[in-house]
Steps between C-alpha positions, in 0.01 A plus 500: 500500500626255755704634788724271699589616844756325712479617856727376771382627833742489784412647834806621685510633855725803531706555810467321825179686585318223674381492856364212702252585771347265751199602701257336729160429353189478716552125553859520621628387161785695341459631147806573292476761226769578249529849357682486170696772325433645157438271206569529130384313193742419219364452150672355196378716212525477122543875438653698787414842355135414428466344846653807666259728312205282606588510870572874484141550378392320819693748714833320543827689471855379440714487814795290382628304204638536150288453187816441295568197723132393470393545861317765699339532843173695521315614808154633581463571871615187683455277194819411313520325163819382332490460121761276338540423130703199390648429842308186593507176302173441322309203632270340245137460596380141548307512171803600290740279695289196414482595133146638514401835363214728591 
């Protein structure tokens, strides 16, 4: 059985939770550090219900979304995953775009 998985990973920063800090290093040179806010990963999935069940087995729980509209947001601690079915245009892989098959 061949399984095709199309995954679109988008990292999105939530909120304006960043902070720039400058400090003196031992050589008089300033270092700038950026503290970012929370991140999420969005995945384009083939079967929203099967994907939800898979991530729930990993400890994720639904925090927002609507399965009837084919999207759901899951969270496990500070890790957030968005699952979306049929919402992103499918981009062909280079091998199928060029007429090749695997």
